[in-house]
C-alpha positions in Angstrom: 0.0 0.0 0.0 1.8 3.1 1.2 5.4 3.7 2.3 6.3 1.8 5.5 6.9 4.1 8.5 9.9 3.0 10.4 12.1 4.8 12.9 15.7 4.5 11.6 18.3 3.4 14.0 15.8 2.5 16.7 14.7 -0.9 17.8 11.0 -0.9 18.0 8.9 -2.8 20.4 6.0 -5.0 19.3 3.3 -2.6 20.4 4.9 0.3 18.3 5.4 -2.1 15.3 1.8 -3.2 15.5 0.4 0.4 15.5 2.8 1.3 12.6 1.6 -1.7 10.7 -2.1 -0.7 11.1 -1.3 2.9 10.0 0.6 1.6 7.0 -1.9 -1.0 5.9 -5.3 0.6 6.8 -6.3 3.3 4.3 -8.7 4.9 6.7 -6.1 5.3 9.5 -3.4 6.4 7.0 -5.5 9.1 5.4 -6.9 10.3 8.7 -3.5 10.6 10.2 -2.0 12.4 7.2 -5.0 14.7 7.2 -4.4 15.4 10.9 -0.8 16.3 10.1 -1.8 18.6 7.2 -4.2 20.4 9.6 -1.4 20.8 12.2 0.9 22.2 9.6 -1.7 24.6 8.3 -2.2 25.8 11.9 1.4 27.0 11.8 3.2 24.2 13.7 6.8 23.8 12.5 8.0 20.8 10.7 11.5 19.5 10.3 13.2 17.1 7.8 15.7 15.7 10.3 14.8 12.1 11.5 16.6 12.8 14.8 14.7 16.0 15.8 11.3 16.2 17.3 9.2 19.0 15.9 6.2 20.8 17.3 4.1 19.1 14.6 5.4 15.7 15.6 4.5 16.3 19.2 1.0 17.4 18.4 0.6 14.5 15.9 1.8 12.0 18.5 -0.9 13.2 20.9 -3.6 13.0 18.2 -2.6 9.5 17.1 -2.6 8.3 20.6 -6.0 9.8 21.3 -7.4 8.3 18.0 -6.3 4.8 19.0 -7.5 5.2 22.6 -10.9 6.3 21.4 -11.1 3.3 19.1 -10.2 0.9 21.8 -13.0 -1.5 22.6 -14.5 -1.7 26.1 -13.0 -4.7 27.8 -12.9 -6.0 31.4 -10.5 -8.1 33.4 -7.2 -9.4 32.2 -8.0 -8.5 28.5 -8.5 -4.9 29.5 -5.2 -4.9 31.4 -3.3 -6.5 28.6 -4.6 -4.0 26.0 -4.0 -1.1 28.3 -0.4 -2.2 28.9 0.3 -2.8 25.3 -0.9 0.7 24.3 1.2 2.2 27.1 4.3 0.7 25.5 3.7 2.3 22.1 6.2 5.0 21.2 3.7 7.5 19.8 6.4 10.2 19.3 8.5 7.9 17.1 5.6 7.0 14.9 4.6 10.7 14.6 8.1 11.9 13.9 8.5 9.3 11.1 5.3 10.5 9.5 6.4 14.1 9.7 9.8 13.3 8.2 8.0 11.4 5.3 5.7 14.4 4.9 8.6 16.8 4.7 10.5 14.6 2.2 7.4 14.3 0.0 6.8 18.1 0.1 10.5 18.8 -0.5 10.4 16.6 -3.6 7.3 18.4 -4.9 9.1 21.8 -4.4 12.4 20.8 -5.9 11.5 21.1 -9.6 10.4 24.7 -9.0 13.6 25.5 -7.1 15.8 24.5 -10.1 14.1 26.9 -12.5 
C-alpha cells in the first residue's frame, strides 16, 4: 500500500510495530493521520526534515494519534483490558509521529524541488 513508516536506528517494540503496521496498511487510518498532520501544519506548527529531531508538529501529531487509538479501543474488562492497556502504554507514539512528519517533509520537498531548479 503506502510507504512503510519505520524509525531509523531505533529498535521498535512489538506494540509500536503493531500500530505502525495498522497505520501503513489501513487506508482509513493512513488518510486520517495524514489529514491530521496537514491540519497541524496549516495551523502553523513547525516541521523538520531531520529524523533525529522532534518538531512541534510531531509532538501534536503523536498526541492526536494516541487519542485516536485510545478512542477506538473496545471496552474490555478483566485481564484483557489490562493486557490491551499495557500494550498501548508501550507504544512510542512520538517515534511514529516523527517518522510520519519526516516522510511528509520529504514528499513536500520533492514536490518543491523542480520549481527551485528553475
